[in-house]
C-alpha positions as CSV (number, residue, x, y, z in Angstrom):
1,M,23.2,12.1,14.8
2,K,21.6,15.0,13.2
3,S,23.8,14.8,10.2
4,F,22.9,11.2,9.7
5,L,19.1,11.8,10.0
6,L,19.3,14.7,7.6
7,L,21.2,12.6,5.1
8,L,18.8,9.7,5.5
9,A,16.0,12.1,5.1
10,L,17.4,13.6,1.9
11,T,18.0,10.1,0.3
12,L,14.4,9.3,0.7
13,F,13.2,12.3,-1.2
14,I,16.1,12.7,-4.0
15,P,15.1,11.1,-7.4
16,V,17.1,8.1,-8.2
17,A,18.7,8.1,-11.7
18,H,17.6,5.0,-13.6
19,A,20.9,4.3,-15.7
20,N,19.6,0.7,-16.5
21,N,17.0,1.9,-18.7
22,L,17.1,2.2,-22.3
23,P,16.5,5.9,-23.6
24,T,12.8,7.0,-24.2
25,V,11.6,6.4,-27.6
26,T,11.6,9.5,-29.9
27,G,10.2,10.7,-33.3
28,V,6.7,9.2,-32.6
29,E,4.6,10.3,-35.5
30,L,1.0,9.6,-36.9
31,V,-0.1,9.6,-40.5
32,D,-3.2,8.5,-41.4
33,D,-3.6,5.3,-39.2
34,Q,0.2,4.4,-39.2
35,M,2.2,5.2,-36.2
36,S,6.0,5.3,-36.5
37,W,9.0,6.2,-34.4
38,D,12.9,6.2,-34.6
39,A,14.9,3.0,-34.4
40,Q,16.6,2.6,-31.1
41,E,19.9,0.8,-30.8
42,G,19.6,-2.0,-28.6
43,A,15.8,-2.3,-28.5
44,V,14.1,-5.6,-29.9
45,G,10.8,-4.5,-29.3
46,F,8.3,-1.8,-28.3
47,N,5.2,-1.9,-26.1
48,I,2.3,0.2,-27.1
49,Y,0.2,2.0,-24.5
50,F,-3.3,3.1,-25.3
51,N,-5.1,5.9,-23.2
52,G,-2.3,5.2,-20.6
53,Q,-2.6,1.4,-20.2
54,Y,-0.7,-1.2,-21.8
55,Y,-2.1,-2.5,-25.3
56,D,0.2,-4.4,-27.4
57,T,3.8,-5.4,-28.1
58,V,5.6,-5.3,-31.5
59,R,9.1,-6.7,-32.3
60,D,11.8,-5.9,-34.9
61,T,9.5,-2.9,-36.5
62,T,9.2,0.9,-36.0
63,R,5.5,0.9,-37.3
64,Y,2.1,0.1,-36.1
65,S,-1.4,0.5,-37.5
66,V,-3.7,2.0,-34.8
67,T,-7.5,1.2,-35.0
68,E,-9.0,2.7,-31.8
69,P,-9.5,6.3,-31.3
70,G,-7.5,7.5,-28.3
71,R,-3.8,8.3,-27.3
72,Y,-0.9,6.2,-28.0
73,N,2.6,6.1,-26.3
74,L,5.5,3.9,-26.5
75,T,8.2,2.1,-24.4
76,S,11.1,0.0,-25.9
77,F,12.8,-3.2,-24.5
78,N,15.7,-5.3,-25.1
79,D,16.4,-9.1,-24.8
80,D,17.9,-8.7,-21.2
81,G,14.4,-7.3,-20.0
82,V,15.5,-3.8,-19.9
83,F,12.9,-1.0,-20.5
84,S,12.8,2.7,-21.6
85,L,10.5,4.9,-19.5
86,V,7.3,5.9,-21.2
87,N,7.5,9.4,-22.7
88,W,4.1,10.6,-21.7
89,G,4.9,13.9,-23.2
90,D,5.5,12.4,-26.7
91,E,2.3,10.8,-27.8
92,V,0.0,10.6,-30.8
93,T,-3.8,10.8,-30.7
94,Y,-5.9,9.0,-33.4
95,E,-9.3,10.3,-33.7
96,G,-10.6,7.3,-36.4
97,A,-12.0,7.2,-39.6
98,S,-15.2,9.1,-40.9
99,Q,-18.1,7.2,-42.6
100,D,-16.5,8.0,-45.8
101,G,-13.3,6.3,-44.8
102,T,-11.3,9.7,-44.3
103,V,-8.8,9.4,-41.4
104,Y,-8.5,11.9,-39.0
105,N,-5.6,12.2,-36.4
106,F,-3.4,14.8,-35.0
107,Q,-0.1,14.8,-32.7
108,V,0.1,16.0,-29.5
109,F,3.4,17.2,-27.8
110,A,3.7,18.3,-24.3
């Protein structure tokens, strides 16, 4: 009985592998106000997160024009409704444009 309870307790605290997820999005970059990322086999679209919240969805592209200053992350999805996990460590931060139109941005990698 002790072995069973120990096994039960361990299964509650061991992380579960998510084999049904797409790989996380890689190669996220920001040049001026254009965010880009690596194409991903099987992905048909990407959800864009702004400051940790869902913001927008794009399909059939690996580019996005950012307009709001803040942090941007991505997740991918396929036609079967399978998503990648958000890679919170691979994000870009857009600081916006100055009065003269100069765009300032920098990239953050955890």
